[in-house]
C-alpha positions in Angstrom: 74.9 -11.7 -55.5 74.2 -8.6 -57.5 72.1 -8.7 -60.8 74.4 -10.0 -63.8 76.0 -7.3 -65.9 74.8 -7.7 -69.4 76.8 -6.2 -72.3 76.8 -6.5 -76.1 79.3 -5.0 -78.5 80.3 -5.1 -82.1 83.8 -6.2 -83.4 84.5 -5.6 -87.1 86.2 -8.6 -88.5 88.2 -9.5 -91.7 87.0 -12.0 -94.3 87.8 -15.6 -93.6 90.2 -14.6 -90.9 90.1 -16.1 -87.3 90.2 -14.0 -84.2 91.6 -14.5 -80.8 90.0 -13.6 -77.4 91.9 -12.9 -74.3 90.1 -12.0 -70.8 91.7 -10.2 -67.9 89.9 -9.8 -64.5 91.0 -6.6 -62.9 90.9 -4.7 -59.5 92.7 -7.6 -57.7 89.6 -9.9 -57.9 89.6 -13.4 -59.3 87.3 -15.4 -61.6 86.8 -17.5 -64.8 84.8 -17.5 -68.0 83.0 -19.9 -70.1 83.2 -18.9 -73.8 80.8 -20.1 -76.5 80.7 -19.5 -80.2 78.0 -20.5 -82.6 76.3 -22.7 -79.9 79.7 -24.8 -79.1 81.6 -24.2 -75.9 85.1 -23.1 -76.7 86.8 -22.9 -73.4 86.5 -22.0 -69.6 88.5 -20.9 -66.8 91.4 -18.6 -67.8 91.2 -17.3 -71.2 94.3 -16.4 -73.1 94.5 -16.0 -77.0 91.6 -18.4 -77.5 91.2 -19.0 -81.2 87.8 -18.2 -82.5 87.0 -19.4 -86.0 89.1 -20.8 -88.9 90.9 -19.3 -91.9 88.0 -20.6 -94.1 85.3 -19.5 -91.8 83.4 -16.2 -92.3 82.8 -14.7 -89.0 80.7 -11.8 -89.9 77.1 -11.8 -88.2 78.1 -14.6 -85.9 78.7 -13.9 -82.1 81.0 -15.2 -79.3 79.3 -15.3 -75.9 81.3 -14.9 -72.5 79.9 -15.5 -69.0 82.5 -14.3 -66.6 82.2 -14.8 -63.0 84.2 -12.5 -60.9 84.8 -13.3 -57.0 86.0 -10.6 -54.6 89.4 -11.5 -52.9 90.7 -7.9 -52.7 90.2 -6.9 -48.9 90.8 -3.1 -49.8 88.4 -2.7 -52.8 84.9 -4.4 -53.9 85.5 -2.8 -57.4 85.3 -5.4 -60.4 86.4 -4.9 -64.0 86.8 -7.4 -66.7 88.9 -6.6 -70.0 88.0 -8.6 -73.1 90.7 -8.3 -75.8 89.8 -9.3 -79.5 92.6 -9.5 -81.9 92.8 -10.4 -85.7 89.8 -8.3 -86.9 90.0 -4.8 -88.7 92.0 -3.6 -85.6 92.9 -5.1 -82.2 90.5 -3.8 -79.6 90.0 -4.0 -75.7 86.3 -3.8 -74.3 86.5 -3.0 -70.4 83.4 -3.3 -68.3 83.4 -2.3 -64.6 79.8 -2.0 -63.8 79.7 -3.8 -60.3 81.0 -3.3 -57.0 80.9 -6.3 -54.4 80.4 -5.4 -50.8 81.6 -8.5 -49.1 84.9 -10.9 -49.4 83.7 -13.8 -51.4 80.8 -12.2 -53.1 80.3 -12.8 -56.7 79.0 -11.1 -59.9 78.6 -12.3 -63.5 79.4 -10.3 -66.4 77.3 -11.9 -69.2 79.1 -10.4 -72.6 78.4 -11.0 -76.2 80.6 -9.8 -79.3 78.8 -9.7 -82.6 81.4 -9.9 -85.4 80.5 -7.3 -88.2 
C-alpha cells in the first residue's frame, strides 16, 4: 500500500453556524471515510451532508478529521481522487486531492485530511 496522503486546509466559518461535509471518491474507484470532530466520531462509510456543529457552537479553531480509504476497482486507471465539500461557512468550497496512483486492482491508499475552521 502506498504511503498515506496527508493534507490540511483551512475553511472559514460563520459564527455559531454549523457546516456540512460531503465526500466523493472519483476516478471510478471506491472507498469510505471515517470522520471525527473534536475527538468524537461523527460518521463512517459514504459521507453526504454530514452535519458538523450546532447553531450554538463556535467552530472557529476546531478541526474535522477525515480518514478516507480508496480501493482501486477501475481496470483502466489507477488514478485516485477524493473531493471534500464543505458548505455553510463563509463560502461553500470543494477541496480535491489526487496525490496517489494505485498500480494493481484491489490496492488501497489512505487520504488523511484535516480541515481547520478559521
